[in-house]
mmCIF file of the N, C-alpha and C atoms, coordinates in Angstrom:
data_MODEL
# 
_entry.id   MODEL 
# 
loop_
_atom_site.group_PDB 
_atom_site.id 
_atom_site.type_symbol 
_atom_site.label_atom_id 
_atom_site.label_alt_id 
_atom_site.label_comp_id 
_atom_site.label_asym_id 
_atom_site.label_entity_id 
_atom_site.label_seq_id 
_atom_site.pdbx_PDB_ins_code 
_atom_site.Cartn_x 
_atom_site.Cartn_y 
_atom_site.Cartn_z 
_atom_site.occupancy 
_atom_site.B_iso_or_equiv 
_atom_site.pdbx_formal_charge 
_atom_site.auth_seq_id 
_atom_site.auth_comp_id 
_atom_site.auth_asym_id 
_atom_site.auth_atom_id 
_atom_site.pdbx_PDB_model_num 
ATOM 1   N N  . MET A 1 1  ? -30.882 -47.342 -46.037 1.00 0.00 ? 1  MET A N  1 
ATOM 2   C CA . MET A 1 1  ? -31.325 -48.491 -46.788 1.00 0.00 ? 1  MET A CA 1 
ATOM 3   C C  . MET A 1 1  ? -32.793 -48.360 -47.169 1.00 0.00 ? 1  MET A C  1 
ATOM 4   N N  . SER A 1 2  ? -33.636 -47.913 -46.233 1.00 0.00 ? 2  SER A N  1 
ATOM 5   C CA . SER A 1 2  ? -35.057 -47.770 -46.553 1.00 0.00 ? 2  SER A CA 1 
ATOM 6   C C  . SER A 1 2  ? -35.272 -46.689 -47.605 1.00 0.00 ? 2  SER A C  1 
ATOM 7   N N  . ASP A 1 3  ? -34.392 -45.699 -47.641 1.00 0.00 ? 3  ASP A N  1 
ATOM 8   C CA . ASP A 1 3  ? -34.466 -44.659 -48.662 1.00 0.00 ? 3  ASP A CA 1 
ATOM 9   C C  . ASP A 1 3  ? -34.309 -45.271 -50.054 1.00 0.00 ? 3  ASP A C  1 
ATOM 10  N N  . GLN A 1 4  ? -33.370 -46.197 -50.177 1.00 0.00 ? 4  GLN A N  1 
ATOM 11  C CA . GLN A 1 4  ? -33.126 -46.858 -51.451 1.00 0.00 ? 4  GLN A CA 1 
ATOM 12  C C  . GLN A 1 4  ? -34.331 -47.732 -51.828 1.00 0.00 ? 4  GLN A C  1 
ATOM 13  N N  . ASN A 1 5  ? -34.922 -48.427 -50.886 1.00 0.00 ? 5  ASN A N  1 
ATOM 14  C CA . ASN A 1 5  ? -36.079 -49.272 -51.153 1.00 0.00 ? 5  ASN A CA 1 
ATOM 15  C C  . ASN A 1 5  ? -37.273 -48.451 -51.599 1.00 0.00 ? 5  ASN A C  1 
ATOM 16  N N  . ASN A 1 6  ? -37.425 -47.262 -51.062 1.00 0.00 ? 6  ASN A N  1 
ATOM 17  C CA . ASN A 1 6  ? -38.532 -46.404 -51.456 1.00 0.00 ? 6  ASN A CA 1 
ATOM 18  C C  . ASN A 1 6  ? -38.382 -45.915 -52.892 1.00 0.00 ? 6  ASN A C  1 
ATOM 19  N N  . ARG A 1 7  ? -37.162 -45.791 -53.388 1.00 0.00 ? 7  ARG A N  1 
ATOM 20  C CA . ARG A 1 7  ? -36.928 -45.324 -54.753 1.00 0.00 ? 7  ARG A CA 1 
ATOM 21  C C  . ARG A 1 7  ? -37.068 -46.432 -55.780 1.00 0.00 ? 7  ARG A C  1 
ATOM 22  N N  . MET A 1 8  ? -36.987 -47.676 -55.371 1.00 0.00 ? 8  MET A N  1 
ATOM 23  C CA . MET A 1 8  ? -36.970 -48.787 -56.314 1.00 0.00 ? 8  MET A CA 1 
ATOM 24  C C  . MET A 1 8  ? -38.164 -48.788 -57.260 1.00 0.00 ? 8  MET A C  1 
ATOM 25  N N  . PRO A 1 9  ? -39.396 -48.660 -56.798 1.00 0.00 ? 9  PRO A N  1 
ATOM 26  C CA . PRO A 1 9  ? -40.510 -48.674 -57.754 1.00 0.00 ? 9  PRO A CA 1 
ATOM 27  C C  . PRO A 1 9  ? -40.411 -47.569 -58.798 1.00 0.00 ? 9  PRO A C  1 
ATOM 28  N N  . GLU A 1 10 ? -40.001 -46.382 -58.400 1.00 0.00 ? 10 GLU A N  1 
ATOM 29  C CA . GLU A 1 10 ? -39.844 -45.280 -59.348 1.00 0.00 ? 10 GLU A CA 1 
ATOM 30  C C  . GLU A 1 10 ? -38.746 -45.603 -60.348 1.00 0.00 ? 10 GLU A C  1 
ATOM 31  N N  . ASP A 1 11 ? -37.655 -46.183 -59.873 1.00 0.00 ? 11 ASP A N  1 
ATOM 32  C CA . ASP A 1 11 ? -36.557 -46.565 -60.752 1.00 0.00 ? 11 ASP A CA 1 
ATOM 33  C C  . ASP A 1 11 ? -37.025 -47.601 -61.766 1.00 0.00 ? 11 ASP A C  1 
ATOM 34  N N  . LEU A 1 12 ? -37.791 -48.566 -61.325 1.00 0.00 ? 12 LEU A N  1 
ATOM 35  C CA . LEU A 1 12 ? -38.315 -49.584 -62.235 1.00 0.00 ? 12 LEU A CA 1 
ATOM 36  C C  . LEU A 1 12 ? -39.241 -48.973 -63.268 1.00 0.00 ? 12 LEU A C  1 
ATOM 37  N N  . GLN A 1 13 ? -40.038 -48.013 -62.862 1.00 0.00 ? 13 GLN A N  1 
ATOM 38  C CA . GLN A 1 13 ? -40.945 -47.349 -63.799 1.00 0.00 ? 13 GLN A CA 1 
ATOM 39  C C  . GLN A 1 13 ? -40.161 -46.592 -64.859 1.00 0.00 ? 13 GLN A C  1 
ATOM 40  N N  . VAL A 1 14 ? -39.104 -45.929 -64.451 1.00 0.00 ? 14 VAL A N  1 
ATOM 41  C CA . VAL A 1 14 ? -38.271 -45.179 -65.395 1.00 0.00 ? 14 VAL A CA 1 
ATOM 42  C C  . VAL A 1 14 ? -37.637 -46.141 -66.397 1.00 0.00 ? 14 VAL A C  1 
ATOM 43  N N  . VAL A 1 15 ? -37.102 -47.244 -65.916 1.00 0.00 ? 15 VAL A N  1 
ATOM 44  C CA . VAL A 1 15 ? -36.480 -48.230 -66.800 1.00 0.00 ? 15 VAL A CA 1 
ATOM 45  C C  . VAL A 1 15 ? -37.525 -48.814 -67.747 1.00 0.00 ? 15 VAL A C  1 
ATOM 46  N N  . SER A 1 16 ? -38.684 -49.136 -67.223 1.00 0.00 ? 16 SER A N  1 
ATOM 47  C CA . SER A 1 16 ? -39.758 -49.686 -68.051 1.00 0.00 ? 16 SER A CA 1 
ATOM 48  C C  . SER A 1 16 ? -40.157 -48.700 -69.148 1.00 0.00 ? 16 SER A C  1 
ATOM 49  N N  . ASP A 1 17 ? -40.308 -47.448 -68.797 1.00 0.00 ? 17 ASP A N  1 
ATOM 50  C CA . ASP A 1 17 ? -40.666 -46.423 -69.773 1.00 0.00 ? 17 ASP A CA 1 
ATOM 51  C C  . ASP A 1 17 ? -39.603 -46.296 -70.859 1.00 0.00 ? 17 ASP A C  1 
ATOM 52  N N  . LYS A 1 18 ? -38.335 -46.347 -70.454 1.00 0.00 ? 18 LYS A N  1 
ATOM 53  C CA . LYS A 1 18 ? -37.245 -46.224 -71.417 1.00 0.00 ? 18 LYS A CA 1 
ATOM 54  C C  . LYS A 1 18 ? -37.219 -47.419 -72.369 1.00 0.00 ? 18 LYS A C  1 
ATOM 55  N N  . VAL A 1 19 ? -37.449 -48.618 -71.843 1.00 0.00 ? 19 VAL A N  1 
ATOM 56  C CA . VAL A 1 19 ? -37.468 -49.812 -72.686 1.00 0.00 ? 19 VAL A CA 1 
ATOM 57  C C  . VAL A 1 19 ? -38.603 -49.732 -73.693 1.00 0.00 ? 19 VAL A C  1 
ATOM 58  N N  . ILE A 1 20 ? -39.767 -49.324 -73.249 1.00 0.00 ? 20 ILE A N  1 
ATOM 59  C CA . ILE A 1 20 ? -40.918 -49.192 -74.148 1.00 0.00 ? 20 ILE A CA 1 
ATOM 60  C C  . ILE A 1 20 ? -40.624 -48.149 -75.223 1.00 0.00 ? 20 ILE A C  1 
ATOM 61  N N  . ASP A 1 21 ? -40.097 -47.008 -74.830 1.00 0.00 ? 21 ASP A N  1 
ATOM 62  C CA . ASP A 1 21 ? -39.770 -45.956 -75.797 1.00 0.00 ? 21 ASP A CA 1 
ATOM 63  C C  . ASP A 1 21 ? -38.768 -46.457 -76.829 1.00 0.00 ? 21 ASP A C  1 
ATOM 64  N N  . LEU A 1 22 ? -37.756 -47.173 -76.365 1.00 0.00 ? 22 LEU A N  1 
ATOM 65  C CA . LEU A 1 22 ? -36.733 -47.690 -77.266 1.00 0.00 ? 22 LEU A CA 1 
ATOM 66  C C  . LEU A 1 22 ? -37.324 -48.698 -78.252 1.00 0.00 ? 22 LEU A C  1 
ATOM 67  N N  . LEU A 1 23 ? -38.137 -49.617 -77.756 1.00 0.00 ? 23 LEU A N  1 
ATOM 68  C CA . LEU A 1 23 ? -38.749 -50.621 -78.628 1.00 0.00 ? 23 LEU A CA 1 
ATOM 69  C C  . LEU A 1 23 ? -39.660 -49.986 -79.669 1.00 0.00 ? 23 LEU A C  1 
ATOM 70  N N  . VAL A 1 24 ? -40.459 -49.048 -79.244 1.00 0.00 ? 24 VAL A N  1 
ATOM 71  C CA . VAL A 1 24 ? -41.370 -48.379 -80.173 1.00 0.00 ? 24 VAL A CA 1 
ATOM 72  C C  . VAL A 1 24 ? -40.582 -47.580 -81.211 1.00 0.00 ? 24 VAL A C  1 
ATOM 73  N N  . ASP A 1 25 ? -39.604 -46.819 -80.752 1.00 0.00 ? 25 ASP A N  1 
ATOM 74  C CA . ASP A 1 25 ? -38.801 -46.011 -81.664 1.00 0.00 ? 25 ASP A CA 1 
ATOM 75  C C  . ASP A 1 25 ? -38.068 -46.887 -82.676 1.00 0.00 ? 25 ASP A C  1 
ATOM 76  N N  . THR A 1 26 ? -37.459 -47.970 -82.203 1.00 0.00 ? 26 THR A N  1 
ATOM 77  C CA . THR A 1 26 ? -36.736 -48.877 -83.092 1.00 0.00 ? 26 THR A CA 1 
ATOM 78  C C  . THR A 1 26 ? -37.671 -49.517 -84.113 1.00 0.00 ? 26 THR A C  1 
ATOM 79  N N  . THR A 1 27 ? -38.825 -49.928 -83.669 1.00 0.00 ? 27 THR A N  1 
ATOM 80  C CA . THR A 1 27 ? -39.801 -50.545 -84.573 1.00 0.00 ? 27 THR A CA 1 
ATOM 81  C C  . THR A 1 27 ? -40.268 -49.545 -85.620 1.00 0.00 ? 27 THR A C  1 
ATOM 82  N N  . PHE A 1 28 ? -40.539 -48.333 -85.207 1.00 0.00 ? 28 PHE A N  1 
ATOM 83  C CA . PHE A 1 28 ? -40.968 -47.308 -86.151 1.00 0.00 ? 28 PHE A CA 1 
ATOM 84  C C  . PHE A 1 28 ? -39.879 -47.029 -87.191 1.00 0.00 ? 28 PHE A C  1 
ATOM 85  N N  . LYS A 1 29 ? -38.652 -46.904 -86.734 1.00 0.00 ? 29 LYS A N  1 
ATOM 86  C CA . LYS A 1 29 ? -37.558 -46.637 -87.662 1.00 0.00 ? 29 LYS A CA 1 
ATOM 87  C C  . LYS A 1 29 ? -37.365 -47.800 -88.625 1.00 0.00 ? 29 LYS A C  1 
ATOM 88  N N  . LYS A 1 30 ? -37.463 -49.005 -88.115 1.00 0.00 ? 30 LYS A N  1 
ATOM 89  C CA . LYS A 1 30 ? -37.275 -50.197 -88.949 1.00 0.00 ? 30 LYS A CA 1 
ATOM 90  C C  . LYS A 1 30 ? -38.279 -50.232 -90.092 1.00 0.00 ? 30 LYS A C  1 
ATOM 91  N N  . HIS A 1 31 ? -39.487 -49.791 -89.830 1.00 0.00 ? 31 HIS A N  1 
ATOM 92  C CA . HIS A 1 31 ? -40.558 -49.847 -90.827 1.00 0.00 ? 31 HIS A CA 1 
ATOM 93  C C  . HIS A 1 31 ? -40.829 -48.489 -91.479 1.00 0.00 ? 31 HIS A C  1 
ATOM 94  N N  . ASP A 1 32 ? -39.907 -47.572 -91.316 1.00 0.00 ? 32 ASP A N  1 
ATOM 95  C CA . ASP A 1 32 ? -40.014 -46.231 -91.917 1.00 0.00 ? 32 ASP A CA 1 
ATOM 96  C C  . ASP A 1 32 ? -41.355 -45.561 -91.622 1.00 0.00 ? 32 ASP A C  1 
ATOM 97  N N  . VAL A 1 33 ? -41.745 -45.612 -90.376 1.00 0.00 ? 33 VAL A N  1 
ATOM 98  C CA . VAL A 1 33 ? -43.010 -45.007 -89.966 1.00 0.00 ? 33 VAL A CA 1 
ATOM 99  C C  . VAL A 1 33 ? -42.790 -43.538 -89.649 1.00 0.00 ? 33 VAL A C  1 
ATOM 100 N N  . ASN A 1 34 ? -43.643 -42.698 -90.204 1.00 0.00 ? 34 ASN A N  1 
ATOM 101 C CA . ASN A 1 34 ? -43.632 -41.274 -89.905 1.00 0.00 ? 34 ASN A CA 1 
ATOM 102 C C  . ASN A 1 34 ? -44.921 -40.972 -89.140 1.00 0.00 ? 34 ASN A C  1 
ATOM 103 N N  . LEU A 1 35 ? -44.794 -40.594 -87.897 1.00 0.00 ? 35 LEU A N  1 
ATOM 104 C CA . LEU A 1 35 ? -45.979 -40.397 -87.052 1.00 0.00 ? 35 LEU A CA 1 
ATOM 105 C C  . LEU A 1 35 ? -46.899 -39.294 -87.563 1.00 0.00 ? 35 LEU A C  1 
ATOM 106 N N  . GLN A 1 36 ? -46.360 -38.371 -88.313 1.00 0.00 ? 36 GLN A N  1 
ATOM 107 C CA . GLN A 1 36 ? -47.193 -37.294 -88.838 1.00 0.00 ? 36 GLN A CA 1 
ATOM 108 C C  . GLN A 1 36 ? -48.154 -37.794 -89.910 1.00 0.00 ? 36 GLN A C  1 
ATOM 109 N N  . GLU A 1 37 ? -47.788 -38.875 -90.587 1.00 0.00 ? 37 GLU A N  1 
ATOM 110 C CA . GLU A 1 37 ? -48.592 -39.385 -91.695 1.00 0.00 ? 37 GLU A CA 1 
ATOM 111 C C  . GLU A 1 37 ? -49.397 -40.635 -91.346 1.00 0.00 ? 37 GLU A C  1 
ATOM 112 N N  . THR A 1 38 ? -49.047 -41.306 -90.291 1.00 0.00 ? 38 THR A N  1 
ATOM 113 C CA . THR A 1 38 ? -49.602 -42.623 -90.011 1.00 0.00 ? 38 THR A CA 1 
ATOM 114 C C  . THR A 1 38 ? -50.790 -42.551 -89.065 1.00 0.00 ? 38 THR A C  1 
ATOM 115 N N  . GLN A 1 39 ? -51.811 -43.284 -89.424 1.00 0.00 ? 39 GLN A N  1 
ATOM 116 C CA . GLN A 1 39 ? -52.964 -43.471 -88.542 1.00 0.00 ? 39 GLN A CA 1 
ATOM 117 C C  . GLN A 1 39 ? -52.969 -44.925 -88.075 1.00 0.00 ? 39 GLN A C  1 
ATOM 118 N N  . VAL A 1 40 ? -53.125 -45.144 -86.806 1.00 0.00 ? 40 VAL A N  1 
ATOM 119 C CA . VAL A 1 40 ? -53.153 -46.495 -86.256 1.00 0.00 ? 40 VAL A CA 1 
ATOM 120 C C  . VAL A 1 40 ? -54.591 -46.988 -86.296 1.00 0.00 ? 40 VAL A C  1 
ATOM 121 N N  . ASP A 1 41 ? -54.767 -48.190 -86.864 1.00 0.00 ? 41 ASP A N  1 
ATOM 122 C CA . ASP A 1 41 ? -56.129 -48.733 -86.928 1.00 0.00 ? 41 ASP A CA 1 
ATOM 123 C C  . ASP A 1 41 ? -56.565 -49.210 -85.545 1.00 0.00 ? 41 ASP A C  1 
ATOM 124 N N  . ASP A 1 42 ? -57.852 -49.454 -85.398 1.00 0.00 ? 42 ASP A N  1 
ATOM 125 C CA . ASP A 1 42 ? -58.417 -49.812 -84.093 1.00 0.00 ? 42 ASP A CA 1 
ATOM 126 C C  . ASP A 1 42 ? -57.837 -51.101 -83.532 1.00 0.00 ? 42 ASP A C  1 
ATOM 127 N N  . GLU A 1 43 ? -57.596 -52.077 -84.395 1.00 0.00 ? 43 GLU A N  1 
ATOM 128 C CA . GLU A 1 43 ? -57.055 -53.354 -83.930 1.00 0.00 ? 43 GLU A CA 1 
ATOM 129 C C  . GLU A 1 43 ? -55.643 -53.178 -83.369 1.00 0.00 ? 43 GLU A C  1 
ATOM 130 N N  . THR A 1 44 ? -54.810 -52.435 -84.085 1.00 0.00 ? 44 THR A N  1 
ATOM 131 C CA . THR A 1 44 ? -53.444 -52.186 -83.624 1.00 0.00 ? 44 THR A CA 1 
ATOM 132 C C  . THR A 1 44 ? -53.456 -51.363 -82.342 1.00 0.00 ? 44 THR A C  1 
ATOM 133 N N  . ARG A 1 45 ? -54.315 -50.389 -82.284 1.00 0.00 ? 45 ARG A N  1 
ATOM 134 C CA . ARG A 1 45 ? -54.436 -49.565 -81.075 1.00 0.00 ? 45 ARG A CA 1 
ATOM 135 C C  . ARG A 1 45 ? -54.809 -50.437 -79.876 1.00 0.00 ? 45 ARG A C  1 
ATOM 136 N N  . SER A 1 46 ? -55.726 -51.358 -80.080 1.00 0.00 ? 46 SER A N  1 
ATOM 137 C CA . SER A 1 46 ? -56.156 -52.270 -79.016 1.00 0.00 ? 46 SER A CA 1 
ATOM 138 C C  . SER A 1 46 ? -55.005 -53.175 -78.579 1.00 0.00 ? 46 SER A C  1 
ATOM 139 N N  . GLN A 1 47 ? -54.254 -53.686 -79.549 1.00 0.00 ? 47 GLN A N  1 
ATOM 140 C CA . GLN A 1 47 ? -53.117 -54.541 -79.224 1.00 0.00 ? 47 GLN A CA 1 
ATOM 141 C C  . GLN A 1 47 ? -52.046 -53.770 -78.454 1.00 0.00 ? 47 GLN A C  1 
ATOM 142 N N  . LEU A 1 48 ? -51.782 -52.546 -78.864 1.00 0.00 ? 48 LEU A N  1 
ATOM 143 C CA . LEU A 1 48 ? -50.799 -51.723 -78.158 1.00 0.00 ? 48 LEU A CA 1 
ATOM 144 C C  . LEU A 1 48 ? -51.249 -51.423 -76.731 1.00 0.00 ? 48 LEU A C  1 
ATOM 145 N N  . LYS A 1 49 ? -52.531 -51.129 -76.574 1.00 0.00 ? 49 LYS A N  1 
ATOM 146 C CA . LYS A 1 49 ? -53.061 -50.847 -75.242 1.00 0.00 ? 49 LYS A CA 1 
ATOM 147 C C  . LYS A 1 49 ? -52.933 -52.081 -74.354 1.00 0.00 ? 49 LYS A C  1 
ATOM 148 N N  . GLU A 1 50 ? -53.230 -53.243 -74.907 1.00 0.00 ? 50 GLU A N  1 
ATOM 149 C CA . GLU A 1 50 ? -53.117 -54.486 -74.140 1.00 0.00 ? 50 GLU A CA 1 
ATOM 150 C C  . GLU A 1 50 ? -51.665 -54.758 -73.762 1.00 0.00 ? 50 GLU A C  1 
ATOM 151 N N  . LEU A 1 51 ? -50.746 -54.503 -74.687 1.00 0.00 ? 51 LEU A N  1 
ATOM 152 C CA . LEU A 1 51 ? -49.323 -54.689 -74.409 1.00 0.00 ? 51 LEU A CA 1 
ATOM 153 C C  . LEU A 1 51 ? -48.862 -53.785 -73.270 1.00 0.00 ? 51 LEU A C  1 
ATOM 154 N N  . VAL A 1 52 ? -49.253 -52.533 -73.312 1.00 0.00 ? 52 VAL A N  1 
ATOM 155 C CA . VAL A 1 52 ? -48.869 -51.589 -72.256 1.00 0.00 ? 52 VAL A CA 1 
ATOM 156 C C  . VAL A 1 52 ? -49.444 -52.035 -70.913 1.00 0.00 ? 52 VAL A C  1 
ATOM 157 N N  . GLU A 1 53 ? -50.685 -52.481 -70.905 1.00 0.00 ? 53 GLU A N  1 
ATOM 158 C CA . GLU A 1 53 ? -51.301 -52.951 -69.661 1.00 0.00 ? 53 GLU A CA 1 
ATOM 159 C C  . GLU A 1 53 ? -50.566 -54.170 -69.121 1.00 0.00 ? 53 GLU A C  1 
ATOM 160 N N  . ASP A 1 54 ? -50.185 -55.101 -70.005 1.00 0.00 ? 54 ASP A N  1 
ATOM 161 C CA . ASP A 1 54 ? -49.427 -56.281 -69.574 1.00 0.00 ? 54 ASP A CA 1 
ATOM 162 C C  . ASP A 1 54 ? -48.070 -55.891 -69.008 1.00 0.00 ? 54 ASP A C  1 
ATOM 163 N N  . LEU A 1 55 ? -47.406 -54.947 -69.657 1.00 0.00 ? 55 LEU A N  1 
ATOM 164 C CA . LEU A 1 55 ? -46.120 -54.473 -69.150 1.00 0.00 ? 55 LEU A CA 1 
ATOM 165 C C  . LEU A 1 55 ? -46.271 -53.802 -67.787 1.00 0.00 ? 55 LEU A C  1 
ATOM 166 N N  . GLN A 1 56 ? -47.334 -53.031 -67.614 1.00 0.00 ? 56 GLN A N  1 
ATOM 167 C CA . GLN A 1 56 ? -47.578 -52.386 -66.322 1.00 0.00 ? 56 GLN A CA 1 
ATOM 168 C C  . GLN A 1 56 ? -47.807 -53.434 -65.235 1.00 0.00 ? 56 GLN A C  1 
ATOM 169 N N  . LYS A 1 57 ? -48.560 -54.488 -65.553 1.00 0.00 ? 57 LYS A N  1 
ATOM 170 C CA . LYS A 1 57 ? -48.796 -55.562 -64.585 1.00 0.00 ? 57 LYS A CA 1 
ATOM 171 C C  . LYS A 1 57 ? -47.487 -56.246 -64.220 1.00 0.00 ? 57 LYS A C  1 
ATOM 172 N N  . SER A 1 58 ? -46.639 -56.474 -65.222 1.00 0.00 ? 58 SER A N  1 
ATOM 173 C CA . SER A 1 58 ? -45.350 -57.121 -64.969 1.00 0.00 ? 58 SER A CA 1 
ATOM 174 C C  . SER A 1 58 ? -44.474 -56.267 -64.070 1.00 0.00 ? 58 SER A C  1 
ATOM 175 N N  . VAL A 1 59 ? -44.449 -54.983 -64.320 1.00 0.00 ? 59 VAL A N  1 
ATOM 176 C CA . VAL A 1 59 ? -43.654 -54.077 -63.491 1.00 0.00 ? 59 VAL A CA 1 
ATOM 177 C C  . VAL A 1 59 ? -44.186 -54.066 -62.061 1.00 0.00 ? 59 VAL A C  1 
ATOM 178 N N  . LYS A 1 60 ? -45.501 -53.998 -61.902 1.00 0.00 ? 60 LYS A N  1 
ATOM 179 C CA . LYS A 1 60 ? -46.087 -54.007 -60.552 1.00 0.00 ? 60 LYS A CA 1 
ATOM 180 C C  . LYS A 1 60 ? -45.771 -55.306 -59.838 1.00 0.00 ? 60 LYS A C  1 
ATOM 181 N N  . SER A 1 61 ? -45.828 -56.428 -60.559 1.00 0.00 ? 61 SER A N  1 
ATOM 182 C CA . SER A 1 61 ? -45.512 -57.722 -59.963 1.00 0.00 ? 61 SER A CA 1 
ATOM 183 C C  . SER A 1 61 ? -44.050 -57.767 -59.521 1.00 0.00 ? 61 SER A C  1 
ATOM 184 N N  . LEU A 1 62 ? -43.158 -57.253 -60.365 1.00 0.00 ? 62 LEU A N  1 
ATOM 185 C CA . LEU A 1 62 ? -41.747 -57.199 -60.014 1.00 0.00 ? 62 LEU A CA 1 
ATOM 186 C C  . LEU A 1 62 ? -41.521 -56.297 -58.809 1.00 0.00 ? 62 LEU A C  1 
ATOM 187 N N  . GLN A 1 63 ? -42.201 -55.174 -58.771 1.00 0.00 ? 63 GLN A N  1 
ATOM 188 C CA . GLN A 1 63 ? -42.085 -54.268 -57.629 1.00 0.00 ? 63 GLN A CA 1 
ATOM 189 C C  . GLN A 1 63 ? -42.548 -54.954 -56.354 1.00 0.00 ? 63 GLN A C  1 
ATOM 190 N N  . LYS A 1 64 ? -43.672 -55.647 -56.433 1.00 0.00 ? 64 LYS A N  1 
ATOM 191 C CA . LYS A 1 64 ? -44.202 -56.347 -55.252 1.00 0.00 ? 64 LYS A CA 1 
ATOM 192 C C  . LYS A 1 64 ? -43.231 -57.430 -54.800 1.00 0.00 ? 64 LYS A C  1 
ATOM 193 N N  . HIS A 1 65 ? -42.688 -58.162 -55.760 1.00 0.00 ? 65 HIS A N  1 
ATOM 194 C CA . HIS A 1 65 ? -41.713 -59.211 -55.447 1.00 0.00 ? 65 HIS A CA 1 
ATOM 195 C C  . HIS A 1 65 ? -40.491 -58.612 -54.757 1.00 0.00 ? 65 HIS A C  1 
ATOM 196 N N  . ASN A 1 66 ? -40.006 -57.494 -55.259 1.00 0.00 ? 66 ASN A N  1 
ATOM 197 C CA . ASN A 1 66 ? -38.832 -56.849 -54.657 1.00 0.00 ? 66 ASN A CA 1 
ATOM 198 C C  . ASN A 1 66 ? -39.161 -56.304 -53.272 1.00 0.00 ? 66 ASN A C  1 
ATOM 199 N N  . ASP A 1 67 ? -40.354 -55.753 -53.095 1.00 0.00 ? 67 ASP A N  1 
ATOM 200 C CA . ASP A 1 67 ? -40.760 -55.230 -51.786 1.00 0.00 ? 67 ASP A CA 1 
ATOM 201 C C  . ASP A 1 67 ? -40.901 -56.358 -50.771 1.00 0.00 ? 67 ASP A C  1 
ATOM 202 N N  . ASP A 1 68 ? -41.450 -57.485 -51.201 1.00 0.00 ? 68 ASP A N  1 
ATOM 203 C CA . ASP A 1 68 ? -41.621 -58.629 -50.304 1.00 0.00 ? 68 ASP A CA 1 
ATOM 204 C C  . ASP A 1 68 ? -40.303 -59.267 -49.928 1.00 0.00 ? 68 ASP A C  1 
ATOM 205 N N  . GLY A 1 69 ? -39.342 -59.224 -50.838 1.00 0.00 ? 69 GLY A N  1 
ATOM 206 C CA . GLY A 1 69 ? -38.031 -59.808 -50.604 1.00 0.00 ? 69 GLY A CA 1 
ATOM 207 C C  . GLY A 1 69 ? -37.167 -58.999 -49.683 1.00 0.00 ? 69 GLY A C  1 
ATOM 208 N N  . ASN A 1 70 ? -37.468 -57.721 -49.543 1.00 0.00 ? 70 ASN A N  1 
ATOM 209 C CA . ASN A 1 70 ? -36.636 -56.833 -48.705 1.00 0.00 ? 70 ASN A CA 1 
ATOM 210 C C  . ASN A 1 70 ? -37.261 -56.601 -47.422 1.00 0.00 ? 70 ASN A C  1 
# 
């Protein structure tokens, strides 16, 4: 059982990474974005960085909640 609990944070990170990749890929496809041609402006870059940081905080909070519950 403790083996499974030790893997949980890594599992959550993998799921989080996959969700982010899927959302970004879907958004890019929807707007016909070609990464080879597109430059991200500073404002968008800042917003993306903030979003990633918020998602990381949420994942850490969920991990802590799951660790405290077990």
